[in-house]
Structures are given as C-alpha cells and as structure tokens.
Biopython code that builds the backbone (N, CA, C, O; Angstrom):
import numpy as np
from Bio.PDB.StructureBuilder import StructureBuilder

atoms = [
    (1, "MET", "N", (-6.994, 39.856, 3.012)),
    (1, "MET", "CA", (-5.833, 38.998, 2.949)),
    (1, "MET", "C", (-5.614, 38.133, 2.146)),
    (1, "MET", "O", (-6.473, 37.262, 2.012)),
    (2, "ASN", "N", (-4.222, 38.073, 1.231)),
    (2, "ASN", "CA", (-4.076, 37.239, -0.017)),
    (2, "ASN", "C", (-3.489, 35.974, 0.653)),
    (2, "ASN", "O", (-2.353, 35.987, 1.127)),
    (3, "TYR", "N", (-4.397, 34.726, 0.687)),
    (3, "TYR", "CA", (-3.745, 33.789, 1.193)),
    (3, "TYR", "C", (-2.952, 32.906, 0.309)),
    (3, "TYR", "O", (-2.510, 31.822, 0.692)),
    (4, "GLN", "N", (-2.799, 33.328, -0.734)),
    (4, "GLN", "CA", (-2.175, 32.908, -1.972)),
    (4, "GLN", "C", (-0.473, 32.852, -1.437)),
    (4, "GLN", "O", (0.312, 31.905, -1.490)),
    (5, "LYS", "N", (-0.248, 34.396, -0.862)),
    (5, "LYS", "CA", (1.172, 34.315, -0.494)),
    (5, "LYS", "C", (1.372, 33.671, 0.938)),
    (5, "LYS", "O", (2.475, 33.854, 1.454)),
    (6, "LEU", "N", (0.478, 32.974, 1.603)),
    (6, "LEU", "CA", (0.751, 32.221, 2.969)),
    (6, "LEU", "C", (1.348, 31.111, 2.236)),
    (6, "LEU", "O", (1.337, 30.848, 1.034)),
    (7, "ASP", "N", (2.024, 30.350, 3.522)),
    (7, "ASP", "CA", (2.017, 28.995, 3.316)),
    (7, "ASP", "C", (0.984, 28.092, 4.026)),
    (7, "ASP", "O", (-0.004, 28.746, 4.362)),
    (8, "ALA", "N", (0.934, 27.098, 4.276)),
    (8, "ALA", "CA", (-0.411, 26.420, 4.780)),
    (8, "ALA", "C", (-0.409, 26.143, 6.113)),
    (8, "ALA", "O", (-1.457, 25.986, 6.739)),
    (9, "ALA", "N", (0.980, 26.049, 6.745)),
    (9, "ALA", "CA", (1.032, 26.215, 8.387)),
    (9, "ALA", "C", (0.606, 27.508, 8.684)),
    (9, "ALA", "O", (-0.345, 27.563, 9.464)),
    (10, "LEU", "N", (1.035, 28.517, 8.292)),
    (10, "LEU", "CA", (0.727, 29.678, 8.724)),
    (10, "LEU", "C", (-0.962, 30.072, 8.274)),
    (10, "LEU", "O", (-1.564, 30.759, 9.099)),
    (11, "ALA", "N", (-1.569, 29.742, 7.262)),
    (11, "ALA", "CA", (-2.912, 29.947, 7.001)),
    (11, "ALA", "C", (-3.588, 29.132, 8.363)),
    (11, "ALA", "O", (-4.393, 29.756, 9.054)),
    (12, "THR", "N", (-3.240, 27.757, 8.710)),
    (12, "THR", "CA", (-3.832, 26.815, 9.427)),
    (12, "THR", "C", (-3.517, 27.619, 10.973)),
    (12, "THR", "O", (-4.287, 27.503, 11.926)),
    (13, "ALA", "N", (-2.352, 28.373, 11.008)),
    (13, "ALA", "CA", (-2.439, 28.932, 12.454)),
    (13, "ALA", "C", (-3.290, 30.161, 12.552)),
    (13, "ALA", "O", (-3.639, 30.640, 13.632)),
    (14, "LEU", "N", (-3.624, 30.674, 11.331)),
    (14, "LEU", "CA", (-4.087, 31.990, 11.529)),
    (14, "LEU", "C", (-5.436, 31.771, 11.898)),
    (14, "LEU", "O", (-5.979, 32.549, 12.682)),
    (15, "ASN", "N", (-6.253, 30.459, 11.256)),
    (15, "ASN", "CA", (-7.214, 30.380, 11.952)),
    (15, "ASN", "C", (-7.547, 29.668, 13.595)),
    (15, "ASN", "O", (-8.608, 29.302, 14.101)),
    (16, "ASN", "N", (-6.459, 29.674, 13.997)),
    (16, "ASN", "CA", (-6.522, 29.207, 15.504)),
    (16, "ASN", "C", (-6.199, 30.448, 16.427)),
    (16, "ASN", "O", (-6.285, 30.373, 17.653)),
    (17, "VAL", "N", (-5.882, 31.415, 15.862)),
    (17, "VAL", "CA", (-5.535, 32.390, 16.807)),
    (17, "VAL", "C", (-6.865, 33.318, 17.419)),
    (17, "VAL", "O", (-7.763, 33.735, 16.687)),
    (18, "GLN", "N", (-6.813, 33.520, 18.703)),
    (18, "GLN", "CA", (-8.040, 34.063, 19.149)),
    (18, "GLN", "C", (-8.130, 35.559, 19.098)),
    (18, "GLN", "O", (-9.188, 36.170, 18.944)),
    (19, "ASN", "N", (-6.771, 36.185, 19.258)),
    (19, "ASN", "CA", (-6.571, 37.867, 19.005)),
    (19, "ASN", "C", (-6.264, 38.333, 17.911)),
    (19, "ASN", "O", (-5.110, 37.997, 17.646)),
    (20, "SER", "N", (-6.724, 38.957, 17.111)),
    (20, "SER", "CA", (-6.151, 39.417, 15.715)),
    (20, "SER", "C", (-5.166, 40.690, 15.872)),
    (20, "SER", "O", (-4.398, 41.160, 15.033)),
    (21, "GLU", "N", (-5.395, 41.068, 17.078)),
    (21, "GLU", "CA", (-4.248, 42.480, 17.119)),
    (21, "GLU", "C", (-3.072, 41.795, 17.751)),
    (21, "GLU", "O", (-1.997, 42.333, 17.487)),
    (22, "GLU", "N", (-3.018, 40.724, 18.530)),
    (22, "GLU", "CA", (-1.796, 40.303, 19.506)),
    (22, "GLU", "C", (-0.641, 39.810, 18.430)),
    (22, "GLU", "O", (-0.840, 39.070, 17.466)),
    (23, "PRO", "N", (0.555, 40.373, 18.812)),
    (23, "PRO", "CA", (1.402, 39.524, 17.627)),
    (23, "PRO", "C", (1.726, 38.403, 18.409)),
    (23, "PRO", "O", (2.074, 38.358, 19.589)),
    (24, "SER", "N", (1.539, 37.370, 17.464)),
    (24, "SER", "CA", (1.934, 35.810, 18.446)),
    (24, "SER", "C", (2.209, 35.063, 17.188)),
    (24, "SER", "O", (2.286, 33.855, 17.409)),
    (25, "LEU", "N", (2.365, 35.357, 16.063)),
    (25, "LEU", "CA", (3.029, 34.285, 15.155)),
    (25, "LEU", "C", (4.460, 34.676, 14.369)),
    (25, "LEU", "O", (4.491, 35.592, 13.546)),
    (26, "VAL", "N", (5.573, 33.924, 14.697)),
    (26, "VAL", "CA", (6.810, 34.191, 14.244)),
    (26, "VAL", "C", (6.580, 33.759, 12.542)),
    (26, "VAL", "O", (6.076, 32.737, 12.076)),
    (27, "VAL", "N", (7.058, 34.753, 11.963)),
    (27, "VAL", "CA", (7.042, 34.843, 10.329)),
    (27, "VAL", "C", (8.345, 34.761, 9.684)),
    (27, "VAL", "O", (9.301, 35.226, 10.303)),
    (28, "PHE", "N", (8.522, 34.272, 8.603)),
    (28, "PHE", "CA", (9.531, 34.922, 7.757)),
    (28, "PHE", "C", (8.879, 35.855, 6.664)),
    (28, "PHE", "O", (7.820, 35.435, 6.195)),
    (29, "ILE", "N", (9.325, 36.988, 6.217)),
    (29, "ILE", "CA", (8.811, 37.755, 5.069)),
    (29, "ILE", "C", (9.869, 37.950, 4.120)),
    (29, "ILE", "O", (10.989, 38.449, 4.224)),
    (30, "HIS", "N", (9.063, 37.292, 2.909)),
    (30, "HIS", "CA", (9.778, 37.075, 1.670)),
    (30, "HIS", "C", (9.514, 38.410, 1.011)),
    (30, "HIS", "O", (8.319, 38.706, 1.019)),
    (31, "THR", "N", (10.369, 39.356, 0.403)),
    (31, "THR", "CA", (10.246, 40.552, -0.122)),
    (31, "THR", "C", (10.726, 40.662, -1.235)),
    (31, "THR", "O", (11.564, 39.776, -1.404)),
    (32, "GLU", "N", (10.593, 41.481, -2.321)),
    (32, "GLU", "CA", (11.406, 41.860, -3.573)),
    (32, "GLU", "C", (12.802, 42.411, -2.822)),
    (32, "GLU", "O", (12.938, 42.885, -1.694)),
    (33, "PRO", "N", (13.706, 42.187, -3.797)),
    (33, "PRO", "CA", (15.201, 42.276, -2.972)),
    (33, "PRO", "C", (15.736, 43.734, -3.127)),
    (33, "PRO", "O", (16.898, 44.056, -2.877)),
    (34, "ILE", "N", (14.650, 44.676, -3.618)),
    (34, "ILE", "CA", (14.958, 46.159, -3.640)),
    (34, "ILE", "C", (14.010, 46.951, -3.173)),
    (34, "ILE", "O", (13.187, 47.255, -4.037)),
    (35, "LEU", "N", (13.730, 47.609, -1.628)),
    (35, "LEU", "CA", (12.738, 47.893, -1.057)),
    (35, "LEU", "C", (12.642, 49.140, -1.525)),
    (35, "LEU", "O", (13.703, 49.501, -2.034)),
    (36, "ASP", "N", (11.525, 50.201, -1.566)),
    (36, "ASP", "CA", (11.562, 51.500, -1.140)),
    (36, "ASP", "C", (11.319, 52.196, -0.225)),
    (36, "ASP", "O", (10.890, 51.468, 0.670)),
    (37, "SER", "N", (11.349, 53.562, 0.196)),
    (37, "SER", "CA", (11.154, 53.480, 1.617)),
    (37, "SER", "C", (9.748, 53.487, 2.042)),
    (37, "SER", "O", (9.508, 53.519, 3.249)),
    (38, "ALA", "N", (9.001, 53.466, 1.374)),
    (38, "ALA", "CA", (7.569, 53.299, 2.037)),
    (38, "ALA", "C", (7.327, 51.871, 2.369)),
    (38, "ALA", "O", (6.457, 51.533, 3.172)),
    (39, "ALA", "N", (8.028, 51.115, 1.805)),
    (39, "ALA", "CA", (7.888, 49.581, 1.931)),
    (39, "ALA", "C", (8.594, 49.548, 3.161)),
    (39, "ALA", "O", (7.990, 49.068, 4.121)),
    (40, "ILE", "N", (9.982, 50.045, 3.360)),
    (40, "ILE", "CA", (10.745, 49.706, 4.626)),
    (40, "ILE", "C", (10.260, 50.806, 5.532)),
    (40, "ILE", "O", (10.941, 50.871, 6.555)),
    (41, "ALA", "N", (9.075, 51.885, 5.450)),
    (41, "ALA", "CA", (8.309, 52.085, 6.411)),
    (41, "ALA", "C", (7.039, 51.231, 7.112)),
    (41, "ALA", "O", (6.522, 51.253, 8.229)),
    (42, "VAL", "N", (6.812, 50.492, 5.913)),
    (42, "VAL", "CA", (5.650, 49.705, 6.239)),
    (42, "VAL", "C", (6.517, 48.370, 7.223)),
    (42, "VAL", "O", (5.993, 48.054, 8.291)),
    (43, "LEU", "N", (7.023, 48.093, 7.053)),
    (43, "LEU", "CA", (7.887, 46.819, 7.901)),
    (43, "LEU", "C", (8.413, 47.441, 9.247)),
    (43, "LEU", "O", (8.196, 46.776, 10.261)),
    (44, "GLU", "N", (9.096, 48.670, 9.381)),
    (44, "GLU", "CA", (9.182, 49.363, 10.510)),
    (44, "GLU", "C", (8.204, 49.308, 11.615)),
    (44, "GLU", "O", (8.226, 48.898, 12.776)),
    (45, "SER", "N", (7.280, 49.907, 10.787)),
    (45, "SER", "CA", (5.717, 50.528, 11.567)),
    (45, "SER", "C", (5.330, 49.097, 12.287)),
    (45, "SER", "O", (4.913, 49.137, 13.445)),
    (46, "LEU", "N", (5.449, 47.998, 11.698)),
    (46, "LEU", "CA", (4.884, 46.602, 11.998)),
    (46, "LEU", "C", (6.239, 45.858, 13.241)),
    (46, "LEU", "O", (6.227, 44.836, 13.926)),
    (47, "GLY", "N", (7.043, 46.717, 13.099)),
    (47, "GLY", "CA", (7.779, 46.175, 14.466)),
    (47, "GLY", "C", (8.942, 45.153, 13.570)),
    (47, "GLY", "O", (9.637, 44.380, 14.229)),
    (48, "VAL", "N", (9.046, 45.190, 12.559)),
    (48, "VAL", "CA", (10.133, 44.308, 11.585)),
    (48, "VAL", "C", (11.323, 44.909, 12.018)),
    (48, "VAL", "O", (11.077, 46.071, 12.343)),
    (49, "SER", "N", (12.627, 44.597, 12.180)),
    (49, "SER", "CA", (13.919, 44.977, 12.664)),
    (49, "SER", "C", (14.999, 44.644, 11.407)),
    (49, "SER", "O", (14.976, 43.581, 10.787)),
    (50, "GLY", "N", (15.831, 45.609, 11.175)),
    (50, "GLY", "CA", (16.892, 45.325, 10.601)),
    (50, "GLY", "C", (16.398, 45.415, 8.978)),
    (50, "GLY", "O", (16.892, 44.636, 8.163)),
    (51, "VAL", "N", (15.704, 46.105, 8.699)),
    (51, "VAL", "CA", (14.849, 46.464, 7.572)),
    (51, "VAL", "C", (16.072, 47.081, 6.603)),
    (51, "VAL", "O", (16.375, 48.172, 7.085)),
    (52, "THR", "N", (16.741, 46.848, 5.633)),
    (52, "THR", "CA", (17.379, 47.504, 4.883)),
    (52, "THR", "C", (17.423, 47.250, 3.090)),
    (52, "THR", "O", (17.640, 46.149, 2.584)),
    (53, "SER", "N", (17.235, 48.188, 2.512)),
    (53, "SER", "CA", (17.199, 47.462, 0.805)),
    (53, "SER", "C", (18.281, 46.970, 0.488)),
    (53, "SER", "O", (19.340, 47.514, 0.803)),
    (54, "GLY", "N", (18.219, 45.750, -0.255)),
    (54, "GLY", "CA", (18.892, 44.569, -0.820)),
    (54, "GLY", "C", (19.249, 43.348, -0.066)),
    (54, "GLY", "O", (20.155, 42.523, -0.181)),
    (55, "LYS", "N", (17.794, 43.563, 1.113)),
    (55, "LYS", "CA", (17.944, 42.334, 2.132)),
    (55, "LYS", "C", (16.462, 41.850, 1.542)),
    (55, "LYS", "O", (15.708, 42.733, 1.132)),
    (56, "ASP", "N", (16.046, 40.483, 1.495)),
    (56, "ASP", "CA", (14.691, 40.401, 0.900)),
    (56, "ASP", "C", (14.090, 38.965, 1.934)),
    (56, "ASP", "O", (13.136, 38.263, 1.599)),
    (57, "ILE", "N", (14.832, 38.789, 3.099)),
    (57, "ILE", "CA", (14.089, 37.871, 4.070)),
    (57, "ILE", "C", (14.243, 38.488, 5.495)),
    (57, "ILE", "O", (15.293, 38.778, 6.068)),
    (58, "PHE", "N", (12.841, 38.634, 5.977)),
    (58, "PHE", "CA", (12.950, 39.180, 7.354)),
    (58, "PHE", "C", (12.110, 38.259, 8.448)),
    (58, "PHE", "O", (11.063, 37.739, 8.061)),
    (59, "THR", "N", (12.487, 38.087, 9.593)),
    (59, "THR", "CA", (11.459, 37.355, 10.366)),
    (59, "THR", "C", (11.297, 38.582, 11.598)),
    (59, "THR", "O", (12.145, 39.316, 12.105)),
    (60, "ALA", "N", (10.023, 38.467, 11.795)),
    (60, "ALA", "CA", (9.084, 38.958, 12.912)),
    (60, "ALA", "C", (8.105, 38.086, 13.585)),
    (60, "ALA", "O", (7.869, 36.957, 13.153)),
    (61, "THR", "N", (7.412, 38.669, 14.837)),
    (61, "THR", "CA", (6.579, 38.146, 15.445)),
    (61, "THR", "C", (5.454, 39.237, 15.060)),
    (61, "THR", "O", (5.631, 40.428, 15.317)),
    (62, "LEU", "N", (4.424, 38.817, 14.504)),
    (62, "LEU", "CA", (3.375, 39.310, 14.002)),
    (62, "LEU", "C", (1.786, 39.208, 14.278)),
    (62, "LEU", "O", (1.391, 38.048, 14.160)),
    (63, "SER", "N", (0.911, 40.017, 14.571)),
    (63, "SER", "CA", (-0.685, 39.597, 14.715)),
    (63, "SER", "C", (-1.005, 39.158, 13.095)),
    (63, "SER", "O", (-0.285, 39.255, 12.101)),
    (64, "PRO", "N", (-2.398, 38.633, 13.254)),
    (64, "PRO", "CA", (-3.042, 38.339, 12.358)),
    (64, "PRO", "C", (-3.212, 39.537, 11.123)),
    (64, "PRO", "O", (-3.289, 39.454, 9.897)),
    (65, "ASN", "N", (-3.229, 40.654, 12.062)),
    (65, "ASN", "CA", (-3.933, 41.624, 11.050)),
    (65, "ASN", "C", (-2.807, 42.183, 10.522)),
    (65, "ASN", "O", (-2.959, 42.528, 9.350)),
    (66, "ALA", "N", (-1.685, 42.398, 11.004)),
    (66, "ALA", "CA", (-0.363, 42.724, 10.453)),
    (66, "ALA", "C", (-0.033, 41.754, 9.281)),
    (66, "ALA", "O", (0.397, 42.226, 8.229)),
    (67, "ILE", "N", (-0.223, 40.393, 9.427)),
    (67, "ILE", "CA", (0.195, 39.398, 8.075)),
    (67, "ILE", "C", (-0.789, 40.165, 7.196)),
    (67, "ILE", "O", (-0.481, 40.903, 6.261)),
    (68, "SER", "N", (-2.017, 39.884, 7.633)),
    (68, "SER", "CA", (-2.979, 40.495, 6.542)),
    (68, "SER", "C", (-2.924, 41.557, 5.611)),
    (68, "SER", "O", (-3.421, 41.607, 4.485)),
    (69, "GLN", "N", (-2.178, 42.503, 6.295)),
    (69, "GLN", "CA", (-2.034, 43.808, 5.795)),
    (69, "GLN", "C", (-0.702, 43.598, 4.737)),
    (69, "GLN", "O", (-0.734, 44.098, 3.612)),
    (70, "LEU", "N", (0.375, 42.871, 5.180)),
    (70, "LEU", "CA", (1.605, 42.511, 4.449)),
    (70, "LEU", "C", (1.176, 41.658, 3.274)),
    (70, "LEU", "O", (1.616, 41.965, 2.166)),
    (71, "SER", "N", (0.376, 40.635, 3.395)),
    (71, "SER", "CA", (0.008, 40.182, 2.105)),
    (71, "SER", "C", (-0.554, 40.824, 1.106)),
    (71, "SER", "O", (-0.519, 40.552, -0.095)),
    (72, "ASP", "N", (-1.146, 41.808, 1.730)),
    (72, "ASP", "CA", (-1.707, 42.665, 0.163)),
    (72, "ASP", "C", (-0.457, 43.632, 0.121)),
    (72, "ASP", "O", (-0.949, 44.741, 0.330)),
    (73, "GLN", "N", (0.686, 43.760, -0.016)),
    (73, "GLN", "CA", (1.360, 44.503, -0.251)),
    (73, "GLN", "C", (1.625, 43.896, -1.604)),
    (73, "GLN", "O", (1.202, 42.746, -1.726)),
    (74, "SER", "N", (2.210, 44.402, -2.606)),
    (74, "SER", "CA", (2.553, 44.051, -3.959)),
    (74, "SER", "C", (4.520, 43.520, -3.778)),
    (74, "SER", "O", (5.050, 42.623, -4.434)),
    (75, "TRP", "N", (5.030, 44.163, -3.002)),
    (75, "TRP", "CA", (6.178, 44.095, -2.883)),
    (75, "TRP", "C", (6.641, 42.527, -1.622)),
    (75, "TRP", "O", (7.727, 42.086, -1.248)),
    (76, "VAL", "N", (5.464, 42.190, -1.377)),
    (76, "VAL", "CA", (5.515, 40.880, -0.223)),
    (76, "VAL", "C", (5.372, 39.424, -1.084)),
    (76, "VAL", "O", (4.262, 38.973, -1.366)),
    (77, "LYS", "N", (6.766, 38.679, -1.503)),
    (77, "LYS", "CA", (6.407, 37.698, -2.128)),
    (77, "LYS", "C", (5.402, 36.730, -1.487)),
    (77, "LYS", "O", (4.286, 36.536, -1.970)),
    (78, "HIS", "N", (5.885, 36.091, -0.297)),
    (78, "HIS", "CA", (5.140, 35.088, 0.286)),
    (78, "HIS", "C", (5.629, 35.407, 1.867)),
    (78, "HIS", "O", (6.499, 36.254, 2.072)),
    (79, "LEU", "N", (5.017, 34.681, 2.933)),
    (79, "LEU", "CA", (4.717, 34.736, 4.204)),
    (79, "LEU", "C", (4.729, 33.491, 4.689)),
    (79, "LEU", "O", (3.663, 32.875, 4.681)),
    (80, "LYS", "N", (6.024, 32.806, 5.256)),
    (80, "LYS", "CA", (5.762, 31.553, 6.164)),
    (80, "LYS", "C", (5.737, 31.551, 7.370)),
    (80, "LYS", "O", (6.153, 32.547, 7.962)),
    (81, "ARG", "N", (5.288, 30.534, 8.026)),
    (81, "ARG", "CA", (5.346, 30.696, 9.620)),
    (81, "ARG", "C", (6.553, 29.884, 9.954)),
    (81, "ARG", "O", (6.997, 28.887, 9.384)),
    (82, "SER", "N", (6.924, 30.436, 10.852)),
    (82, "SER", "CA", (8.520, 29.787, 11.323)),
    (82, "SER", "C", (8.021, 28.658, 12.544)),
    (82, "SER", "O", (7.218, 28.877, 13.451)),
    (83, "HIS", "N", (8.665, 27.564, 12.294)),
    (83, "HIS", "CA", (8.434, 26.577, 13.056)),
    (83, "HIS", "C", (9.553, 26.465, 14.314)),
    (83, "HIS", "O", (10.765, 26.591, 14.137)),
    (84, "GLN", "N", (8.889, 26.192, 15.670)),
    (84, "GLN", "CA", (9.356, 26.576, 17.059)),
    (84, "GLN", "C", (10.366, 25.263, 16.713)),
    (84, "GLN", "O", (10.035, 24.231, 16.129)),
    (85, "LEU", "N", (11.745, 25.628, 17.269)),
    (85, "LEU", "CA", (12.951, 24.887, 17.353)),
    (85, "LEU", "C", (12.589, 24.001, 18.690)),
    (85, "LEU", "O", (12.032, 24.450, 19.692)),
    (86, "ARG", "N", (13.034, 22.618, 18.487)),
    (86, "ARG", "CA", (12.875, 21.919, 19.744)),
    (86, "ARG", "C", (14.383, 21.396, 20.056)),
    (86, "ARG", "O", (15.310, 21.181, 19.275)),
    (87, "LEU", "N", (14.307, 21.264, 21.486)),
    (87, "LEU", "CA", (15.518, 20.772, 21.857)),
    (87, "LEU", "C", (15.992, 19.095, 21.565)),
    (87, "LEU", "O", (15.231, 18.128, 21.515)),
    (88, "VAL", "N", (16.993, 19.099, 21.452)),
    (88, "VAL", "CA", (17.181, 17.572, 21.126)),
    (88, "VAL", "C", (17.634, 16.671, 22.448)),
    (88, "VAL", "O", (18.727, 16.891, 22.970)),
    (89, "ASN", "N", (16.947, 15.883, 22.846)),
    (89, "ASN", "CA", (17.503, 15.479, 24.317)),
    (89, "ASN", "C", (17.781, 14.126, 24.259)),
    (89, "ASN", "O", (17.635, 13.443, 25.273)),
    (90, "LYS", "N", (18.106, 13.708, 23.370)),
    (90, "LYS", "CA", (18.651, 12.284, 23.083)),
    (90, "LYS", "C", (20.184, 11.843, 23.804)),
    (90, "LYS", "O", (21.126, 12.635, 23.785)),
    (91, "ARG", "N", (20.268, 10.739, 24.313)),
    (91, "ARG", "CA", (21.728, 10.603, 24.523)),
    (91, "ARG", "C", (21.963, 9.653, 23.487)),
    (91, "ARG", "O", (21.319, 8.678, 23.101)),
    (92, "ILE", "N", (23.400, 10.343, 23.011)),
    (92, "ILE", "CA", (23.681, 9.493, 21.658)),
    (92, "ILE", "C", (24.846, 8.331, 22.356)),
    (92, "ILE", "O", (25.757, 8.826, 23.019)),
    (93, "ASN", "N", (24.811, 7.061, 22.226)),
    (93, "ASN", "CA", (25.705, 5.951, 22.692)),
    (93, "ASN", "C", (26.380, 5.775, 21.548)),
    (93, "ASN", "O", (25.943, 5.312, 20.494)),
    (94, "ILE", "N", (27.931, 6.326, 21.894)),
    (94, "ILE", "CA", (29.105, 6.366, 20.905)),
    (94, "ILE", "C", (29.799, 4.938, 20.944)),
    (94, "ILE", "O", (30.489, 4.420, 20.067)),
    (95, "GLY", "N", (29.433, 4.428, 22.207)),
    (95, "GLY", "CA", (30.302, 3.083, 22.299)),
    (95, "GLY", "C", (31.540, 3.336, 22.495)),
    (95, "GLY", "O", (31.894, 4.512, 22.584)),
    (96, "LYS", "N", (32.600, 2.140, 22.620)),
    (96, "LYS", "CA", (33.829, 2.405, 22.994)),
    (96, "LYS", "C", (34.629, 2.491, 22.139)),
    (96, "LYS", "O", (34.855, 1.718, 21.208)),
    (97, "LEU", "N", (35.257, 3.753, 22.500)),
    (97, "LEU", "CA", (36.500, 3.792, 21.723)),
    (97, "LEU", "C", (37.912, 3.069, 22.044)),
    (97, "LEU", "O", (38.492, 3.342, 23.095)),
    (98, "GLY", "N", (38.441, 2.169, 21.150)),
    (98, "GLY", "CA", (39.514, 1.363, 21.459)),
    (98, "GLY", "C", (40.523, 1.092, 20.575)),
    (98, "GLY", "O", (40.208, 1.142, 19.386)),
    (99, "VAL", "N", (41.680, 0.812, 20.856)),
    (99, "VAL", "CA", (42.849, 0.444, 19.749)),
    (99, "VAL", "C", (42.968, -1.010, 19.535)),
    (99, "VAL", "O", (43.795, -1.451, 18.737)),
]
sb = StructureBuilder()
sb.init_structure("model")
sb.init_model(0)
sb.init_chain("A")
sb.init_seg("    ")
for serial, (resi, resn, name, xyz) in enumerate(atoms, 1):
    if name == "N":
        sb.init_residue(resn, " ", resi, " ")
    sb.init_atom(name, np.array(xyz, "f"), 0.0, 1.0, " ", f" {name:<3s}", serial, name[0])
structure = sb.get_structure()
C-alpha cells in the first residue's frame, strides 16, 4: 500500500475496516489523463464503471485490498475518500414578504 497516495480520511477509514475483501469504502480515484488498455482493464476488474481514456477522475466502492492494489499503480495519482452527503433538514424562516 502506498499511503502517500491516500488522503487522511481514507487512511483512517482503512484502519477501521474489519473485512479487507468487502467493498465498503466509496473513493475518488484520480489518475493520469491518458490511460492505456492495461490500466483500463485494472479499473474495470475492480468494478469501476465508465472507464475511458481521457477521463481522470472515477468513483467506486472498493475494498481495502483493491485500494491497496490501486495505490501501487504508477498511473494512479491519488485516492480520496468520498464523504457521505447528509440531508439538510432545517426549516428556513424566510419571514413575511410584504409590500
């Protein structure tokens, strides 16, 4: 595992995962802009969809083992953990609109 390519949130999350084979971490994969067929095959084998040459950011739900495998690839620039979005359930008081 090349930890220099991981952001702090992803490195921390990896330490808390129990099963290293189960895809449980949603990540952004930042790659070189031009991918060869071998790189595309690696991404597709890990379940990354929409892989085309010319695209350099991908999202996927990966296992710790897959993240380790990707971090060792020279064409992967860095991996970042995707944060879960939360619903904003806050009532906004606009006040009265009057003339």
